[in-house]
C-alpha positions in Angstrom: 50.1 19.0 11.0 47.3 21.4 11.7 46.0 20.8 8.0 46.2 17.0 8.4 44.1 17.0 11.7 41.6 19.3 10.1 41.3 17.1 7.0 41.0 13.9 9.3 38.2 15.6 11.4 36.3 16.7 8.1 36.7 13.0 6.7 35.4 11.5 9.9 32.4 14.0 10.1 31.7 13.2 6.5 31.7 9.5 7.2 29.4 10.1 10.2 27.1 12.1 8.2 27.1 9.5 5.3 26.2 6.8 7.9 23.3 8.7 9.4 21.9 9.8 5.8 22.0 6.2 4.8 19.9 5.1 8.0 17.5 7.8 7.2 17.0 6.6 3.6 15.9 3.2 4.9 12.3 2.8 3.7 9.7 0.1 3.7 8.4 -0.8 0.2 4.9 -2.2 -0.3 4.0 -3.3 -3.7 1.4 -2.7 -4.9 0.7 0.3 -2.4 -3.2 0.1 -2.9 -5.7 -2.5 -3.3 -9.2 -2.6 -4.5 -11.9 -5.1 -3.8 -15.3 -5.2 -5.4 -18.3 -7.6 -4.3 -21.0 -8.1 -6.9 -22.7 -11.2 -5.4 -23.3 -12.5 -1.8 -19.7 -14.1 -1.8 -17.0 -11.9 -0.5 -14.1 -10.9 -2.8 -11.1 -13.3 -2.9 -8.1 -12.4 -0.8 -5.3 -10.1 -2.4 -1.6 -9.8 -1.5 1.1 -7.3 -1.5 4.9 -7.8 -1.0 6.9 -6.1 1.5 10.6 -5.3 1.5 13.2 -2.9 2.6 15.2 -0.3 0.6 18.3 1.1 1.9 18.9 -1.5 4.6 18.1 -5.1 5.4 14.6 -5.5 6.7 14.4 -7.2 10.1 11.0 -7.6 12.1 8.0 -5.5 11.3 4.6 -5.1 12.5 1.5 -4.4 10.2 -1.9 -3.1 11.4 -5.0 -3.1 9.5 -7.6 -0.4 10.2 -11.0 -0.1 8.5 -14.4 1.5 9.2 -16.7 -1.5 10.2 -13.7 -3.6 11.1 -13.9 -5.6 7.6 -10.2 -5.7 6.7 -7.6 -8.4 8.2 -4.1 -9.3 7.2 -1.7 -12.1 7.6 0.9 -12.1 8.9 0.8 -9.1 11.1 4.5 -9.6 12.5 7.2 -11.2 10.6 10.8 -10.7 9.8 12.5 -10.0 6.2 10.9 -9.5 2.9 7.5 -11.2 2.8 4.2 -11.4 1.2 1.2 -10.1 3.3 -2.3 -11.6 2.6 -5.1 -9.2 2.8 -8.7 -10.6 3.3 -12.0 -8.5 3.4 -14.9 -9.8 5.7 -18.1 -8.3 4.1 -20.5 -10.1 6.5 -22.9 -7.6 7.8 -21.8 -4.6 5.6 -24.5 -2.7 3.6 -23.9 -1.8 0.0 -21.7 1.1 -0.5 -18.0 2.0 -0.4 -15.5 1.5 2.3 -11.8 2.4 3.0 -9.2 1.1 5.2 -5.4 1.3 5.7 -2.6 -1.3 6.4 0.2 0.6 8.2 3.5 -1.2 8.5 6.4 -0.1 10.6 10.0 -1.6 11.5 12.8 -0.1 13.6 15.2 2.1 11.5 12.7 2.3 8.5 10.3 4.9 7.3 6.7 3.5 7.6 4.6 2.3 4.7 0.8 2.6 4.1 -1.1 0.5 1.8 -4.6 1.9 1.1 -7.4 -0.5 0.7 -11.0 0.3 -0.8 -13.9 -2.1 -1.0 -17.0 -1.5 -2.9 -20.2 -3.7 -2.3 -22.6 -3.3 -5.0 -26.3 -4.4 -4.3 -27.4 -7.6 -5.9 -30.3 -6.0 -7.5 -31.3 -2.5 -8.4 -35.0 -1.5 -8.3 -36.0 0.2 -11.5 -39.7 1.0 -11.4 -41.4 -2.4 -10.9 -38.5 -4.3 -12.2 -35.3 -5.7 -10.5 -32.2 -5.5 -12.3 -28.9 -7.1 -11.9 -25.8 -4.7 -11.4 -23.9 -3.9 -14.5 -20.8 -5.9 -15.0 -18.5 -3.3 -16.5 -14.9 -2.8 -16.1 -14.0 -0.2 -13.4 -11.0 2.1 -13.3 -9.6 3.8 -10.4 -7.1 6.7 -10.7 -4.2 4.4 -9.4 -5.0 2.2 -12.5 -4.1 4.7 -15.0 -0.7 5.6 -16.3 0.3 8.0 -18.9 3.6 8.4 -20.7 4.8 10.9 -23.3 8.3 11.6 -24.9 10.0 14.6 -23.3 9.4 17.5 -25.8 6.8 15.6 -27.7 3.8 17.4 -29.1 0.5 17.1 -27.2 -2.2 14.9 -28.5 -5.8 16.3 -28.5 
């Protein structure tokens, strides 16, 4: 009888631990987890979006907050329920050429929070070169998050 009682207690303890572990694994998932805006003319970059969902549990209501130096970053919606798409809009009015950064922090009860990193680059419309004015170059830009490397396990390194 004592053996059964201990076995039942161990089983109940295991179930409780599994329930708490599952709750601890609930995570907010933002895809993509970073955005990059680039302004080459006087027109602000077009809005971009990311999807928000929950992993490990059903996502209820959440709150998203945008923070940025110069207050150029806005989002919609800032509060909602369930998996959704969040629209991110840069307002470059009054910003000088340069690079700016911001974050979108998302939280929901019972979930680990998520952060979407946002970068903005404003390139001057003209660049002074001696007595001439040049338009900025229109070249592709790669950021570290844009690169992905794959290799076969045990494969030879290429040089």
